[in-house]
C-alpha positions as CSV (number, residue, x, y, z in Angstrom):
1,M,98.0,94.4,6.7
2,G,99.7,91.4,9.1
3,T,101.0,87.4,8.4
4,E,99.1,84.3,7.7
5,K,100.4,80.7,7.6
6,C,100.9,79.4,4.1
7,P,98.0,76.5,3.9
8,F,101.3,73.9,2.5
9,C,104.1,74.7,4.2
10,G,102.8,76.5,7.1
11,Q,105.4,79.4,7.1
12,E,104.6,82.7,8.3
13,I,104.1,85.1,5.3
14,D,101.9,88.1,4.1
15,A,98.7,88.4,4.4
16,A,97.6,89.8,0.9
17,A,100.6,87.3,-1.1
18,T,99.5,85.4,-3.9
19,K,101.9,83.0,-3.8
20,C,104.0,81.6,-1.0
21,F,107.7,82.8,-0.4
22,F,108.9,79.3,0.7
23,C,106.7,76.7,-1.2
24,G,105.8,78.1,-4.4
25,A,102.2,76.9,-3.9
26,N,99.8,79.8,-5.6
27,L,97.5,81.1,-3.4
28,N,94.4,82.0,-4.9
29,E,90.9,80.5,-3.6
30,E,90.4,78.4,-6.3
31,S,94.6,76.7,-6.1
32,I,94.4,76.4,-2.3
33,E,91.4,74.0,-2.4
34,W,92.9,72.0,-5.3
35,G,95.9,72.0,-3.4
36,L,94.3,70.5,0.3
37,E,92.1,68.0,-1.8
38,R,95.4,67.1,-3.2
39,L,97.1,66.7,0.1
40,H,93.8,65.4,1.8
41,Y,94.6,62.1,-1.0
42,Q,98.2,62.2,-0.4
43,Q,98.0,61.3,2.6
44,A,95.2,58.8,2.8
45,F,97.6,57.3,0.1
46,R,100.2,57.1,2.6
47,R,98.4,55.7,5.6
48,A,97.0,53.0,3.1
49,R,100.6,52.1,2.0
50,R,101.0,51.8,5.9
51,I,98.1,49.2,6.1
52,R,99.1,47.4,3.1
53,Y,102.2,46.3,3.0
54,P,102.1,44.6,6.5
55,V,99.2,42.5,4.8
56,A,101.3,42.2,1.6
57,L,103.9,40.8,3.9
58,V,101.9,38.4,6.5
59,V,100.3,36.9,2.8
60,V,103.8,36.1,1.9
61,V,105.0,34.7,4.9
62,A,101.9,32.2,4.7
63,G,102.6,31.6,1.0
64,I,106.4,30.8,2.4
65,F,105.1,28.3,4.8
66,L,102.5,26.5,3.1
67,G,104.3,26.2,0.2
68,F,106.7,24.3,2.5
69,V,103.7,22.1,4.7
70,L,102.8,20.8,1.2
71,L,106.5,20.5,-0.3
72,R,107.4,18.8,2.8
73,G,104.4,16.2,2.6
74,T,103.5,16.3,5.5
75,P,102.7,18.7,8.8
76,F,105.2,20.7,10.3
77,G,107.1,19.0,12.7
78,Q,106.7,15.8,11.4
79,N,110.0,13.5,9.6
80,P,109.0,14.1,5.6
81,I,107.9,11.2,3.5
82,P,111.7,11.1,2.0
83,L,111.4,11.5,-2.1
84,K,111.1,8.3,-4.7
85,Q,113.0,10.5,-7.2
86,P,116.0,13.0,-6.4
87,M,115.4,16.1,-8.8
88,E,118.8,16.4,-10.3
89,N,120.2,13.6,-12.0
90,S,117.2,12.1,-12.7
91,L,118.0,10.8,-15.8
92,L,120.3,7.3,-16.5
93,R,121.9,6.7,-19.6
94,L,120.7,2.6,-20.3
95,N,124.1,0.5,-21.2
96,A,121.8,-1.6,-23.9
97,R,122.0,-3.1,-27.3
98,V,119.1,-2.8,-30.1
99,T,119.0,-5.3,-32.8
100,F,117.1,-6.1,-36.0
101,A,116.7,-8.9,-37.8
102,G,114.0,-9.6,-40.2
103,A,110.7,-8.1,-38.0
104,R,111.9,-9.0,-34.6
105,F,114.0,-6.9,-32.6
106,T,116.4,-7.9,-29.8
107,I,116.9,-5.5,-26.7
108,A,120.0,-6.3,-24.2
109,N,120.1,-5.1,-21.0
110,N,124.2,-5.2,-20.8
111,D,123.6,-3.2,-17.1
112,S,124.4,-5.0,-13.7
113,F,120.6,-3.7,-12.9
114,H,117.4,-5.1,-13.6
115,W,115.1,-2.4,-16.3
116,E,111.6,-2.4,-14.3
117,N,108.8,-1.1,-16.3
118,V,110.1,-0.8,-19.4
119,K,108.5,1.6,-22.2
120,L,110.1,0.1,-25.6
121,E,109.6,2.6,-28.2
122,V,110.1,2.3,-32.4
123,L,109.6,6.1,-33.5
124,P,108.9,6.5,-37.2
125,A,110.5,9.4,-39.5
126,G,109.7,12.9,-38.9
127,F,107.3,13.8,-36.1
128,G,105.1,10.7,-35.9
129,E,103.3,9.3,-33.6
130,P,105.6,6.1,-31.8
131,Y,104.2,2.7,-31.1
132,C,105.0,1.5,-27.9
133,L,105.6,-1.6,-26.5
134,T,105.3,-2.1,-22.2
135,V,107.5,-4.8,-20.6
136,T,107.4,-5.3,-16.6
137,R,111.2,-6.5,-15.8
138,I,114.4,-7.2,-18.3
139,P,116.6,-9.0,-15.9
140,A,119.8,-7.6,-15.5
141,G,122.4,-9.0,-18.3
142,G,119.1,-10.4,-20.1
143,T,118.1,-10.2,-23.7
144,Y,114.0,-9.8,-24.4
145,T,113.1,-10.4,-28.1
146,V,109.8,-8.5,-29.7
147,G,108.2,-9.0,-33.2
148,I,107.3,-5.4,-34.7
149,G,104.2,-5.9,-34.7
150,E,103.5,-6.0,-31.3
151,F,104.3,-2.7,-31.6
152,R,101.0,0.2,-31.2
153,C,100.3,3.6,-31.5
154,K,97.5,5.3,-29.0
155,D,95.1,4.5,-31.5
156,G,95.8,0.6,-31.7
157,T,97.4,0.4,-34.8
158,R,100.4,-2.3,-34.8
159,H,103.2,-1.3,-36.4
160,N,103.6,-2.0,-40.4
161,P,107.6,-1.6,-41.7
162,S,105.8,-2.1,-45.3
163,S,103.9,1.2,-45.0
164,V,105.7,3.0,-42.3
165,K,109.9,3.7,-42.1
166,S,111.2,3.5,-38.7
167,E,114.6,5.1,-37.6
168,R,115.0,5.2,-34.5
169,F,113.9,3.4,-31.3
170,R,114.2,4.5,-27.4
171,I,113.8,2.5,-24.3
172,R,113.3,4.3,-21.0
173,C,112.8,1.9,-17.5
174,D,112.9,2.5,-13.5
175,T,115.8,1.9,-12.3
176,P,116.8,0.7,-9.0
177,D,117.9,4.0,-7.5
178,H,114.8,5.8,-8.7
179,R,116.0,7.3,-11.6
180,I,114.6,6.9,-15.4
181,G,117.2,4.9,-17.4
182,S,116.9,6.2,-20.8
183,Y,118.5,4.3,-24.2
184,L,117.8,5.9,-28.2
185,A,119.1,4.0,-31.6
186,A,119.4,5.4,-34.6
187,W,119.4,3.4,-38.1
188,K,118.7,4.8,-41.9
């Protein structure tokens, strides 16, 4: 009897062997065919994986580069456009005083800067839709007086204190350092 090479591991084995002594593979015709087919698929998968990883890496690097260029807002190599609003500490608590007398609100700006693009909101009890009023500017140290009937919902409905109970008053505005100014007052 002679020897032959195992089709799986390549070691010299007895030609009449039904199982490889070295790798343990069955050596009948069906097992050999199935095993070789499996090796073929594994090798094809490894080749595809070798190609896929570099392509994925190129896509990721291109995405990061494109994201960087888009976030800067300018073509690569030029000076970026400065952001109007910083990301951290973008909310500033306003120094305000709100009084309600009869059917009028008096809002006092006690800050040392002007409030720009001011949004005044009367917030009803619960989770109802706020009644809003927009004012272009409230100067530093100044006051603004407004009737409660001037506040409206998005649908245009005017605030009616006899039918809607309001519990809070909110102020939002732009500040000179490009932050959002905020103030909230509550009453019972």
